[in-house]
N, C-alpha and C positions, 0 to 999 in steps of 0.2 A: 442432421443439419449442422450442429456445432460439435466439436470434439469436447468431451467432458473435461479434460485437463485444461484446455484453453479457456473454456467457460469459467472454470474455477479460478484461474489466474485473473481473468477479467473482473470477476466479482471481487476478488481480493484487492485489485487495483482501485476499483471504484470505492469500496468500503474504506480502504486505507486513505485515499484522498479525502473522502468525506470526514473521517475522523481527524485528519490533520486540519481540515478547514474548521471543524467545530472547536478543536483545541485552540487554534489560533484566535477564533472569535472570543472564546472565554478569556484567554490571556490578554488579548487586546482590550477587552472591556474592563478587566481588572487594572491594567496599566493606566488607562485613561480615567479611572475612578467611576465608571458607569455600572459597576456590579453591586448588587444589594448584599451579596454573600462573597466577600473577597477571598476568604480562605478556601471555600468550596470551589470557587472559580479557578484558583491556582492549582489546587490538587487535581480536580477533574480535568482541567485543561492539559496538565502535564501527562496525565494518564492517557487521554485521547491522543495526544501527540506521540507518545511512546508506542501505543498499540497501532496507530496509523502508520508510523514508520516501520514497525515490524511487518505489518501486512504488505506494505509496498516493497520492502526488501525481499520477502519470500516470493512475491509475485514476479519481481524482476529476476530473481534467481531462477525461478521456474521457466520464464520466457527464455532466458539466456541458455539454460540447459536444453530446452527443446530445440532452439536454433542450432546449438552445437551438435546435437544428435542428428538433426536433419542434414547438416553439412557432412558429417561422418558417413551417413547412408549414401549421400550423393557421391562422395569420394570412392566408396567401395563399389558402387554401381559403375562408375567410370573406369575403374581399374580392372574390372572383370572382363 
């Protein structure tokens, strides 16, 4: 039903977005003084943002590479 590579990229996209969201919430709570543990909020928030960004970057890179490969296949089929 689903291609494994695209499913993996979709999961990375969702996970990366969620980590960015959680990191943003932690940092926003710290910034507005609503955090009970400010140091932990900043450290964990930055870690979540970093990992979320990395996951989104690799998912984007994978999607872009797949599109490029599909275009190259189409071009080869048209030239044959």
